[in-house]
C-alpha positions in Angstrom: -3.6 -4.8 -20.5 -1.3 -7.7 -21.2 1.4 -5.2 -22.4 1.0 -3.1 -19.3 1.3 -6.2 -17.0 4.4 -7.2 -18.9 6.0 -3.8 -18.5 5.1 -3.6 -14.9 6.1 -7.1 -13.9 9.4 -6.2 -12.3 8.0 -3.3 -10.3 5.1 -5.5 -9.1 7.4 -8.3 -8.0 9.6 -5.8 -6.2 6.6 -4.4 -4.3 5.5 -7.9 -3.5 8.9 -8.8 -2.1 8.9 -5.6 0.0 5.5 -6.5 1.4 6.3 -10.1 2.3 9.5 -9.1 4.0 7.8 -6.8 6.5 6.9 -8.6 9.7 3.3 -7.7 9.9 1.2 -10.3 11.7 -2.4 -9.3 12.3 -1.6 -8.0 15.8 1.8 -6.4 15.0 0.8 -2.8 14.9 4.2 -1.5 14.0 4.6 -4.0 11.2 1.2 -3.2 9.8 2.1 0.5 10.0 5.1 -0.2 7.8 2.9 -2.0 5.2 0.5 0.9 5.3 3.2 3.5 4.8 4.6 1.5 1.8 1.1 1.1 0.3 0.2 4.8 1.0 3.3 6.0 -1.0 2.5 3.7 -3.9 -1.2 4.7 -4.0 -0.3 8.4 -3.8 2.1 7.9 -6.8 -0.9 6.5 -8.7 -3.0 9.6 -7.9 -5.0 8.4 -4.9 -5.8 10.4 -1.9 -5.5 8.4 1.3 -7.3 9.0 4.6 -5.9 7.1 7.7 -8.3 6.0 10.3 -6.2 5.3 13.5 -6.8 2.1 15.5 -5.6 1.7 19.0 -4.7 -2.0 19.1 -4.2 -3.2 15.5 -3.4 -1.7 12.1 -4.8 1.6 11.0 -7.4 1.6 8.2 -6.5 3.2 4.9 -9.4 4.7 2.9 -8.4 5.4 -0.7 -10.1 8.0 -3.0 -9.2 8.6 -6.6 -8.3 12.2 -7.2 -10.3 13.6 -10.1 -7.8 14.7 -12.7 -10.3 16.8 -14.7 
């Protein structure tokens, strides 16, 4: 695990930088959508299926399911 974390450190820091640079206060629906889109792409790349549950006033909910690879 330690080796994986060391190998992934640069990518994790880049993702963290991207996330904190999105203006996404708790009532900023557009900003929250940007965060959701970024996380959706990252989770899809890891093999997750994402269901989006739309919300009228605040950020949509993301429901992640691991795609069975067998």
